[in-house]
HTML snippet that shows the backbone in 3Dmol.js (N, CA, C, O; Angstrom):
<script src="https://3Dmol.org/build/3Dmol-min.js"></script>
<div id="view" style="width:600px;height:400px;position:relative"></div>
<script>
const pdb = `
ATOM      1  N   VAL A   1     165.564  75.581  -5.787  1.00  0.00           N
ATOM      2  CA  VAL A   1     165.729  75.085  -4.436  1.00  0.00           C
ATOM      3  C   VAL A   1     167.042  74.314  -4.374  1.00  0.00           C
ATOM      4  O   VAL A   1     167.328  73.464  -5.217  1.00  0.00           O
ATOM      5  N   ARG A   2     167.806  74.626  -3.385  1.00  0.00           N
ATOM      6  CA  ARG A   2     169.082  73.937  -3.187  1.00  0.00           C
ATOM      7  C   ARG A   2     168.998  73.004  -1.989  1.00  0.00           C
ATOM      8  O   ARG A   2     168.175  73.192  -1.092  1.00  0.00           O
ATOM      9  N   LEU A   3     169.853  72.007  -1.990  1.00  0.00           N
ATOM     10  CA  LEU A   3     169.896  71.062  -0.884  1.00  0.00           C
ATOM     11  C   LEU A   3     170.251  71.770   0.415  1.00  0.00           C
ATOM     12  O   LEU A   3     169.709  71.438   1.469  1.00  0.00           O
ATOM     13  N   GLY A   4     171.136  72.724   0.353  1.00  0.00           N
ATOM     14  CA  GLY A   4     171.533  73.463   1.544  1.00  0.00           C
ATOM     15  C   GLY A   4     170.399  74.264   2.149  1.00  0.00           C
ATOM     16  O   GLY A   4     170.380  74.496   3.357  1.00  0.00           O
ATOM     17  N   MET A   5     169.461  74.686   1.330  1.00  0.00           N
ATOM     18  CA  MET A   5     168.321  75.448   1.839  1.00  0.00           C
ATOM     19  C   MET A   5     167.352  74.545   2.607  1.00  0.00           C
ATOM     20  O   MET A   5     166.734  74.991   3.574  1.00  0.00           O
ATOM     21  N   THR A   6     167.211  73.301   2.198  1.00  0.00           N
ATOM     22  CA  THR A   6     166.261  72.411   2.859  1.00  0.00           C
ATOM     23  C   THR A   6     166.848  71.699   4.067  1.00  0.00           C
ATOM     24  O   THR A   6     166.112  71.374   5.000  1.00  0.00           O
ATOM     25  N   THR A   7     168.149  71.447   4.075  1.00  0.00           N
ATOM     26  CA  THR A   7     168.747  70.692   5.173  1.00  0.00           C
ATOM     27  C   THR A   7     169.471  71.561   6.178  1.00  0.00           C
ATOM     28  O   THR A   7     169.714  71.120   7.302  1.00  0.00           O
ATOM     29  N   GLY A   8     169.813  72.740   5.822  1.00  0.00           N
ATOM     30  CA  GLY A   8     170.604  73.572   6.721  1.00  0.00           C
ATOM     31  C   GLY A   8     172.080  73.262   6.556  1.00  0.00           C
ATOM     32  O   GLY A   8     172.469  72.411   5.757  1.00  0.00           O
ATOM     33  N   ARG A   9     172.888  73.964   7.322  1.00  0.00           N
ATOM     34  CA  ARG A   9     174.330  73.764   7.210  1.00  0.00           C
ATOM     35  C   ARG A   9     174.754  72.523   7.980  1.00  0.00           C
ATOM     36  O   ARG A   9     174.195  72.194   9.026  1.00  0.00           O
ATOM     37  N   LEU A  10     175.764  71.838   7.430  1.00  0.00           N
ATOM     38  CA  LEU A  10     176.326  70.682   8.112  1.00  0.00           C
ATOM     39  C   LEU A  10     177.231  71.146   9.237  1.00  0.00           C
ATOM     40  O   LEU A  10     177.841  72.213   9.165  1.00  0.00           O
ATOM     41  N   GLN A  11     177.307  70.331  10.274  1.00  0.00           N
ATOM     42  CA  GLN A  11     178.193  70.649  11.384  1.00  0.00           C
ATOM     43  C   GLN A  11     179.640  70.437  10.946  1.00  0.00           C
ATOM     44  O   GLN A  11     179.917  69.705   9.996  1.00  0.00           O
ATOM     45  N   SER A  12     180.523  71.070  11.637  1.00  0.00           N
ATOM     46  CA  SER A  12     181.938  70.940  11.327  1.00  0.00           C
ATOM     47  C   SER A  12     182.391  69.500  11.552  1.00  0.00           C
ATOM     48  O   SER A  12     182.146  68.924  12.612  1.00  0.00           O
ATOM     49  N   GLY A  13     183.047  68.926  10.557  1.00  0.00           N
ATOM     50  CA  GLY A  13     183.566  67.571  10.681  1.00  0.00           C
ATOM     51  C   GLY A  13     182.593  66.485  10.260  1.00  0.00           C
ATOM     52  O   GLY A  13     182.954  65.308  10.271  1.00  0.00           O
ATOM     53  N   VAL A  14     181.375  66.840   9.890  1.00  0.00           N
ATOM     54  CA  VAL A  14     180.392  65.842   9.476  1.00  0.00           C
ATOM     55  C   VAL A  14     180.306  65.856   7.956  1.00  0.00           C
ATOM     56  O   VAL A  14     180.071  66.905   7.356  1.00  0.00           O
ATOM     57  N   ASN A  15     180.496  64.692   7.327  1.00  0.00           N
ATOM     58  CA  ASN A  15     180.465  64.659   5.872  1.00  0.00           C
ATOM     59  C   ASN A  15     179.239  63.938   5.319  1.00  0.00           C
ATOM     60  O   ASN A  15     179.174  63.667   4.120  1.00  0.00           O
ATOM     61  N   THR A  16     178.267  63.624   6.175  1.00  0.00           N
ATOM     62  CA  THR A  16     177.036  62.977   5.724  1.00  0.00           C
ATOM     63  C   THR A  16     175.832  63.659   6.354  1.00  0.00           C
ATOM     64  O   THR A  16     175.946  64.360   7.360  1.00  0.00           O
ATOM     65  N   LEU A  17     174.682  63.440   5.740  1.00  0.00           N
ATOM     66  CA  LEU A  17     173.444  63.952   6.310  1.00  0.00           C
ATOM     67  C   LEU A  17     172.954  63.012   7.403  1.00  0.00           C
ATOM     68  O   LEU A  17     173.295  61.829   7.411  1.00  0.00           O
ATOM     69  N   GLN A  18     172.163  63.535   8.316  1.00  0.00           N
ATOM     70  CA  GLN A  18     171.635  62.728   9.402  1.00  0.00           C
ATOM     71  C   GLN A  18     170.660  61.696   8.854  1.00  0.00           C
ATOM     72  O   GLN A  18     169.854  62.005   7.976  1.00  0.00           O
ATOM     73  N   GLY A  19     170.730  60.471   9.368  1.00  0.00           N
ATOM     74  CA  GLY A  19     169.851  59.397   8.915  1.00  0.00           C
ATOM     75  C   GLY A  19     168.423  59.589   9.398  1.00  0.00           C
ATOM     76  O   GLY A  19     168.162  60.385  10.300  1.00  0.00           O
ATOM     77  N   PHE A  20     167.507  58.857   8.793  1.00  0.00           N
ATOM     78  CA  PHE A  20     166.098  58.938   9.145  1.00  0.00           C
ATOM     79  C   PHE A  20     165.704  57.721   9.955  1.00  0.00           C
ATOM     80  O   PHE A  20     166.055  56.594   9.604  1.00  0.00           O
ATOM     81  N   LYS A  21     164.968  57.946  11.048  1.00  0.00           N
ATOM     82  CA  LYS A  21     164.461  56.846  11.853  1.00  0.00           C
ATOM     83  C   LYS A  21     162.958  57.030  12.019  1.00  0.00           C
ATOM     84  O   LYS A  21     162.494  58.089  12.443  1.00  0.00           O
ATOM     85  N   GLU A  22     162.208  55.992  11.682  1.00  0.00           N
ATOM     86  CA  GLU A  22     160.747  56.046  11.772  1.00  0.00           C
ATOM     87  C   GLU A  22     160.315  56.079  13.237  1.00  0.00           C
ATOM     88  O   GLU A  22     160.890  55.387  14.077  1.00  0.00           O
ATOM     89  N   ASP A  23     159.309  56.879  13.532  1.00  0.00           N
ATOM     90  CA  ASP A  23     158.779  56.990  14.884  1.00  0.00           C
ATOM     91  C   ASP A  23     158.020  55.713  15.248  1.00  0.00           C
ATOM     92  O   ASP A  23     157.274  55.182  14.425  1.00  0.00           O
ATOM     93  N   LYS A  24     158.204  55.218  16.470  1.00  0.00           N
ATOM     94  CA  LYS A  24     157.551  53.984  16.900  1.00  0.00           C
ATOM     95  C   LYS A  24     156.035  54.120  16.924  1.00  0.00           C
ATOM     96  O   LYS A  24     155.325  53.121  16.802  1.00  0.00           O
ATOM     97  N   ARG A  25     155.534  55.328  17.078  1.00  0.00           N
ATOM     98  CA  ARG A  25     154.083  55.525  17.121  1.00  0.00           C
ATOM     99  C   ARG A  25     153.436  55.285  15.768  1.00  0.00           C
ATOM    100  O   ARG A  25     152.216  55.138  15.697  1.00  0.00           O
ATOM    101  N   ASN A  26     154.208  55.240  14.695  1.00  0.00           N
ATOM    102  CA  ASN A  26     153.666  54.995  13.365  1.00  0.00           C
ATOM    103  C   ASN A  26     153.538  53.509  13.042  1.00  0.00           C
ATOM    104  O   ASN A  26     153.036  53.153  11.975  1.00  0.00           O
ATOM    105  N   LYS A  27     153.979  52.642  13.941  1.00  0.00           N
ATOM    106  CA  LYS A  27     153.931  51.202  13.697  1.00  0.00           C
ATOM    107  C   LYS A  27     152.528  50.675  13.997  1.00  0.00           C
ATOM    108  O   LYS A  27     151.958  50.973  15.047  1.00  0.00           O
ATOM    109  N   VAL A  28     151.981  49.899  13.078  1.00  0.00           N
ATOM    110  CA  VAL A  28     150.662  49.293  13.247  1.00  0.00           C
ATOM    111  C   VAL A  28     150.838  47.933  13.904  1.00  0.00           C
ATOM    112  O   VAL A  28     151.586  47.089  13.410  1.00  0.00           O
ATOM    113  N   THR A  29     150.140  47.720  15.034  1.00  0.00           N
ATOM    114  CA  THR A  29     150.179  46.444  15.729  1.00  0.00           C
ATOM    115  C   THR A  29     148.760  45.892  15.803  1.00  0.00           C
ATOM    116  O   THR A  29     147.959  46.370  16.606  1.00  0.00           O
ATOM    117  N   PRO A  30     148.432  44.895  14.979  1.00  0.00           N
ATOM    118  CA  PRO A  30     147.063  44.360  14.986  1.00  0.00           C
ATOM    119  C   PRO A  30     146.825  43.429  16.169  1.00  0.00           C
ATOM    120  O   PRO A  30     147.767  43.036  16.857  1.00  0.00           O
ATOM    121  N   VAL A  31     145.554  43.077  16.404  1.00  0.00           N
ATOM    122  CA  VAL A  31     145.226  42.105  17.442  1.00  0.00           C
ATOM    123  C   VAL A  31     145.756  40.741  17.018  1.00  0.00           C
ATOM    124  O   VAL A  31     145.897  40.464  15.827  1.00  0.00           O
ATOM    125  N   LEU A  32     146.046  39.902  17.991  1.00  0.00           N
ATOM    126  CA  LEU A  32     146.539  38.551  17.721  1.00  0.00           C
ATOM    127  C   LEU A  32     145.421  37.559  17.983  1.00  0.00           C
ATOM    128  O   LEU A  32     144.804  37.583  19.048  1.00  0.00           O
ATOM    129  N   TYR A  33     145.155  36.691  17.025  1.00  0.00           N
ATOM    130  CA  TYR A  33     144.136  35.665  17.211  1.00  0.00           C
ATOM    131  C   TYR A  33     144.747  34.476  17.931  1.00  0.00           C
ATOM    132  O   TYR A  33     145.866  34.064  17.626  1.00  0.00           O
ATOM    133  N   LEU A  34     144.005  33.926  18.891  1.00  0.00           N
ATOM    134  CA  LEU A  34     144.488  32.834  19.723  1.00  0.00           C
ATOM    135  C   LEU A  34     143.809  31.537  19.312  1.00  0.00           C
ATOM    136  O   LEU A  34     142.637  31.535  18.935  1.00  0.00           O
ATOM    137  N   ASN A  35     144.540  30.443  19.386  1.00  0.00           N
ATOM    138  CA  ASN A  35     143.988  29.133  19.067  1.00  0.00           C
ATOM    139  C   ASN A  35     144.391  28.175  20.176  1.00  0.00           C
ATOM    140  O   ASN A  35     145.559  27.807  20.298  1.00  0.00           O
ATOM    141  N   TYR A  36     143.413  27.773  20.986  1.00  0.00           N
ATOM    142  CA  TYR A  36     143.675  26.864  22.096  1.00  0.00           C
ATOM    143  C   TYR A  36     143.352  25.418  21.756  1.00  0.00           C
ATOM    144  O   TYR A  36     143.506  24.541  22.606  1.00  0.00           O
ATOM    145  N   GLY A  37     142.913  25.152  20.552  1.00  0.00           N
ATOM    146  CA  GLY A  37     142.550  23.797  20.168  1.00  0.00           C
ATOM    147  C   GLY A  37     141.043  23.587  20.219  1.00  0.00           C
ATOM    148  O   GLY A  37     140.281  24.551  20.294  1.00  0.00           O
ATOM    149  N   PRO A  38     140.610  22.329  20.180  1.00  0.00           N
ATOM    150  CA  PRO A  38     139.176  22.042  20.061  1.00  0.00           C
ATOM    151  C   PRO A  38     138.360  22.345  21.322  1.00  0.00           C
ATOM    152  O   PRO A  38     137.141  22.484  21.223  1.00  0.00           O
ATOM    153  N   TYR A  39     138.976  22.453  22.494  1.00  0.00           N
ATOM    154  CA  TYR A  39     138.228  22.647  23.740  1.00  0.00           C
ATOM    155  C   TYR A  39     138.385  24.068  24.266  1.00  0.00           C
ATOM    156  O   TYR A  39     138.717  24.268  25.434  1.00  0.00           O
ATOM    157  N   SER A  40     138.151  25.030  23.427  1.00  0.00           N
ATOM    158  CA  SER A  40     138.363  26.421  23.831  1.00  0.00           C
ATOM    159  C   SER A  40     137.116  27.280  23.638  1.00  0.00           C
ATOM    160  O   SER A  40     137.226  28.442  23.246  1.00  0.00           O
ATOM    161  N   SER A  41     135.948  26.736  23.903  1.00  0.00           N
ATOM    162  CA  SER A  41     134.717  27.472  23.614  1.00  0.00           C
ATOM    163  C   SER A  41     134.574  28.718  24.482  1.00  0.00           C
ATOM    164  O   SER A  41     133.971  29.694  24.035  1.00  0.00           O
ATOM    165  N   TYR A  42     135.105  28.724  25.706  1.00  0.00           N
ATOM    166  CA  TYR A  42     134.972  29.887  26.584  1.00  0.00           C
ATOM    167  C   TYR A  42     136.262  30.702  26.687  1.00  0.00           C
ATOM    168  O   TYR A  42     136.312  31.695  27.413  1.00  0.00           O
ATOM    169  N   ALA A  43     137.269  30.301  25.987  1.00  0.00           N
ATOM    170  CA  ALA A  43     138.541  31.034  26.013  1.00  0.00           C
ATOM    171  C   ALA A  43     138.441  32.261  25.106  1.00  0.00           C
ATOM    172  O   ALA A  43     137.619  32.291  24.190  1.00  0.00           O
ATOM    173  N   PRO A  44     139.275  33.270  25.357  1.00  0.00           N
ATOM    174  CA  PRO A  44     139.264  34.444  24.467  1.00  0.00           C
ATOM    175  C   PRO A  44     139.704  34.054  23.053  1.00  0.00           C
ATOM    176  O   PRO A  44     140.531  33.160  22.871  1.00  0.00           O
ATOM    177  N   HIS A  45     139.144  34.731  22.072  1.00  0.00           N
ATOM    178  CA  HIS A  45     139.466  34.424  20.676  1.00  0.00           C
ATOM    179  C   HIS A  45     140.594  35.290  20.136  1.00  0.00           C
ATOM    180  O   HIS A  45     141.273  34.902  19.186  1.00  0.00           O
ATOM    181  N   TYR A  46     140.799  36.460  20.734  1.00  0.00           N
ATOM    182  CA  TYR A  46     141.885  37.323  20.283  1.00  0.00           C
ATOM    183  C   TYR A  46     142.446  38.103  21.462  1.00  0.00           C
ATOM    184  O   TYR A  46     141.766  38.309  22.467  1.00  0.00           O
ATOM    185  N   ASP A  47     143.685  38.531  21.327  1.00  0.00           N
ATOM    186  CA  ASP A  47     144.391  39.282  22.360  1.00  0.00           C
ATOM    187  C   ASP A  47     144.700  40.668  21.820  1.00  0.00           C
ATOM    188  O   ASP A  47     145.417  40.812  20.830  1.00  0.00           O
ATOM    189  N   SER A  48     144.158  41.682  22.472  1.00  0.00           N
ATOM    190  CA  SER A  48     144.391  43.057  22.027  1.00  0.00           C
ATOM    191  C   SER A  48     145.268  43.826  23.010  1.00  0.00           C
ATOM    192  O   SER A  48     145.223  45.056  23.050  1.00  0.00           O
ATOM    193  N   THR A  49     146.066  43.110  23.802  1.00  0.00           N
ATOM    194  CA  THR A  49     146.899  43.753  24.815  1.00  0.00           C
ATOM    195  C   THR A  49     147.843  44.783  24.205  1.00  0.00           C
ATOM    196  O   THR A  49     147.923  45.909  24.696  1.00  0.00           O
ATOM    197  N   PHE A  50     148.546  44.425  23.163  1.00  0.00           N
ATOM    198  CA  PHE A  50     149.540  45.319  22.572  1.00  0.00           C
ATOM    199  C   PHE A  50     149.072  45.947  21.265  1.00  0.00           C
ATOM    200  O   PHE A  50     149.852  46.620  20.592  1.00  0.00           O
ATOM    201  N   ALA A  51     147.822  45.738  20.901  1.00  0.00           N
ATOM    202  CA  ALA A  51     147.302  46.274  19.641  1.00  0.00           C
ATOM    203  C   ALA A  51     147.063  47.775  19.761  1.00  0.00           C
ATOM    204  O   ALA A  51     146.634  48.260  20.808  1.00  0.00           O
ATOM    205  N   ASN A  52     147.339  48.497  18.701  1.00  0.00           N
ATOM    206  CA  ASN A  52     147.048  49.930  18.690  1.00  0.00           C
ATOM    207  C   ASN A  52     146.026  50.283  17.616  1.00  0.00           C
ATOM    208  O   ASN A  52     145.819  51.458  17.313  1.00  0.00           O
ATOM    209  N   ILE A  53     145.385  49.261  17.038  1.00  0.00           N
ATOM    210  CA  ILE A  53     144.261  49.474  16.128  1.00  0.00           C
ATOM    211  C   ILE A  53     143.125  48.556  16.569  1.00  0.00           C
ATOM    212  O   ILE A  53     143.349  47.603  17.315  1.00  0.00           O
ATOM    213  N   SER A  54     141.933  48.835  16.119  1.00  0.00           N
ATOM    214  CA  SER A  54     140.765  48.072  16.551  1.00  0.00           C
ATOM    215  C   SER A  54     140.740  46.679  15.911  1.00  0.00           C
ATOM    216  O   SER A  54     141.502  46.381  14.991  1.00  0.00           O
ATOM    217  N   LYS A  55     139.840  45.839  16.428  1.00  0.00           N
ATOM    218  CA  LYS A  55     139.684  44.497  15.876  1.00  0.00           C
ATOM    219  C   LYS A  55     139.184  44.564  14.438  1.00  0.00           C
ATOM    220  O   LYS A  55     139.627  43.786  13.594  1.00  0.00           O
ATOM    221  N   ASP A  56     138.271  45.479  14.152  1.00  0.00           N
ATOM    222  CA  ASP A  56     137.762  45.615  12.780  1.00  0.00           C
ATOM    223  C   ASP A  56     138.874  46.002  11.807  1.00  0.00           C
ATOM    224  O   ASP A  56     138.945  45.476  10.696  1.00  0.00           O
ATOM    225  N   ASP A  57     139.743  46.926  12.231  1.00  0.00           N
ATOM    226  CA  ASP A  57     140.866  47.315  11.375  1.00  0.00           C
ATOM    227  C   ASP A  57     141.856  46.164  11.212  1.00  0.00           C
ATOM    228  O   ASP A  57     142.422  45.974  10.136  1.00  0.00           O
ATOM    229  N   SER A  58     142.062  45.399  12.283  1.00  0.00           N
ATOM    230  CA  SER A  58     142.940  44.230  12.195  1.00  0.00           C
ATOM    231  C   SER A  58     142.372  43.200  11.233  1.00  0.00           C
ATOM    232  O   SER A  58     143.108  42.600  10.449  1.00  0.00           O
ATOM    233  N   ASP A  59     141.048  42.994  11.294  1.00  0.00           N
ATOM    234  CA  ASP A  59     140.413  42.047  10.373  1.00  0.00           C
ATOM    235  C   ASP A  59     140.582  42.495   8.928  1.00  0.00           C
ATOM    236  O   ASP A  59     140.800  41.672   8.038  1.00  0.00           O
ATOM    237  N   LEU A  60     140.482  43.799   8.697  1.00  0.00           N
ATOM    238  CA  LEU A  60     140.665  44.326   7.344  1.00  0.00           C
ATOM    239  C   LEU A  60     142.090  44.080   6.846  1.00  0.00           C
ATOM    240  O   LEU A  60     142.288  43.699   5.692  1.00  0.00           O
ATOM    241  N   ILE A  61     143.070  44.296   7.705  1.00  0.00           N
ATOM    242  CA  ILE A  61     144.469  44.056   7.326  1.00  0.00           C
ATOM    243  C   ILE A  61     144.700  42.575   7.059  1.00  0.00           C
ATOM    244  O   ILE A  61     145.337  42.212   6.069  1.00  0.00           O
ATOM    245  N   TYR A  62     144.176  41.701   7.953  1.00  0.00           N
ATOM    246  CA  TYR A  62     144.354  40.265   7.760  1.00  0.00           C
ATOM    247  C   TYR A  62     143.646  39.777   6.505  1.00  0.00           C
ATOM    248  O   TYR A  62     144.150  38.885   5.823  1.00  0.00           O
ATOM    249  N   SER A  63     142.473  40.351   6.184  1.00  0.00           N
ATOM    250  CA  SER A  63     141.773  39.916   4.973  1.00  0.00           C
ATOM    251  C   SER A  63     142.482  40.408   3.714  1.00  0.00           C
ATOM    252  O   SER A  63     142.404  39.768   2.665  1.00  0.00           O
ATOM    253  N   THR A  64     143.172  41.543   3.816  1.00  0.00           N
ATOM    254  CA  THR A  64     143.893  42.079   2.668  1.00  0.00           C
ATOM    255  C   THR A  64     145.227  41.373   2.459  1.00  0.00           C
ATOM    256  O   THR A  64     145.542  40.945   1.348  1.00  0.00           O
ATOM    257  N   TYR A  65     146.007  41.253   3.529  1.00  0.00           N
ATOM    258  CA  TYR A  65     147.361  40.701   3.421  1.00  0.00           C
ATOM    259  C   TYR A  65     147.461  39.253   3.879  1.00  0.00           C
ATOM    260  O   TYR A  65     148.450  38.589   3.567  1.00  0.00           O
ATOM    261  N   GLY A  66     146.483  38.745   4.600  1.00  0.00           N
ATOM    262  CA  GLY A  66     146.561  37.406   5.169  1.00  0.00           C
ATOM    263  C   GLY A  66     147.450  37.427   6.399  1.00  0.00           C
ATOM    264  O   GLY A  66     147.978  38.473   6.775  1.00  0.00           O
ATOM    265  N   GLU A  67     147.611  36.286   7.014  1.00  0.00           N
ATOM    266  CA  GLU A  67     148.473  36.211   8.192  1.00  0.00           C
ATOM    267  C   GLU A  67     149.863  35.771   7.768  1.00  0.00           C
ATOM    268  O   GLU A  67     150.480  34.907   8.391  1.00  0.00           O
ATOM    269  N   ASP A  68     150.328  36.369   6.718  1.00  0.00           N
ATOM    270  CA  ASP A  68     151.581  36.043   6.069  1.00  0.00           C
ATOM    271  C   ASP A  68     152.730  36.740   6.787  1.00  0.00           C
ATOM    272  O   ASP A  68     152.567  37.865   7.259  1.00  0.00           O
ATOM    273  N   SER A  69     153.866  36.103   6.875  1.00  0.00           N
ATOM    274  CA  SER A  69     155.026  36.758   7.471  1.00  0.00           C
ATOM    275  C   SER A  69     155.690  37.709   6.486  1.00  0.00           C
ATOM    276  O   SER A  69     156.624  38.420   6.858  1.00  0.00           O
ATOM    277  N   GLY A  70     155.233  37.737   5.249  1.00  0.00           N
ATOM    278  CA  GLY A  70     155.795  38.617   4.240  1.00  0.00           C
ATOM    279  C   GLY A  70     155.107  39.969   4.182  1.00  0.00           C
ATOM    280  O   GLY A  70     155.093  40.610   3.132  1.00  0.00           O
ATOM    281  N   LEU A  71     154.538  40.409   5.290  1.00  0.00           N
ATOM    282  CA  LEU A  71     153.882  41.712   5.323  1.00  0.00           C
ATOM    283  C   LEU A  71     154.911  42.820   5.196  1.00  0.00           C
ATOM    284  O   LEU A  71     156.076  42.623   5.541  1.00  0.00           O
ATOM    285  N   PRO A  72     154.501  43.979   4.707  1.00  0.00           N
ATOM    286  CA  PRO A  72     155.417  45.111   4.728  1.00  0.00           C
ATOM    287  C   PRO A  72     155.851  45.402   6.165  1.00  0.00           C
ATOM    288  O   PRO A  72     155.129  45.080   7.109  1.00  0.00           O
ATOM    289  N   SER A  73     157.005  45.998   6.330  1.00  0.00           N
ATOM    290  CA  SER A  73     157.537  46.216   7.675  1.00  0.00           C
ATOM    291  C   SER A  73     156.654  47.127   8.514  1.00  0.00           C
ATOM    292  O   SER A  73     156.776  47.127   9.739  1.00  0.00           O
ATOM    293  N   ASP A  74     155.767  47.907   7.894  1.00  0.00           N
ATOM    294  CA  ASP A  74     154.876  48.773   8.657  1.00  0.00           C
ATOM    295  C   ASP A  74     153.822  47.988   9.413  1.00  0.00           C
ATOM    296  O   ASP A  74     153.235  48.508  10.362  1.00  0.00           O
ATOM    297  N   PHE A  75     153.566  46.749   9.017  1.00  0.00           N
ATOM    298  CA  PHE A  75     152.512  45.964   9.632  1.00  0.00           C
ATOM    299  C   PHE A  75     153.045  44.863  10.526  1.00  0.00           C
ATOM    300  O   PHE A  75     152.313  43.923  10.834  1.00  0.00           O
ATOM    301  N   ARG A  76     154.276  44.947  10.946  1.00  0.00           N
ATOM    302  CA  ARG A  76     154.824  43.916  11.833  1.00  0.00           C
ATOM    303  C   ARG A  76     154.895  44.436  13.229  1.00  0.00           C
ATOM    304  O   ARG A  76     155.329  43.722  14.133  1.00  0.00           O
TER     305      ARG A  76
END
`;
const viewer = $3Dmol.createViewer("view");
viewer.addModel(pdb, "pdb");
viewer.setStyle({}, {cartoon: {color: "spectrum"}});
viewer.zoomTo();
viewer.render();
</script>
């Protein structure tokens, strides 16, 4: 297998291969937990407005990685 067979021919004047960009649909966005302080018994506990995974899946990610800012870029 040659590189030319997998990538195809380069365009005239181009001396590099095309870069890779990850699709936005592959990004995991978990639910956000809200903290209103001690007087928030009737307030919502989490916000799933922009989440694309369920609360259970978000809990699994948070229990595995914690709410650390050092998460892999796929989980930000």
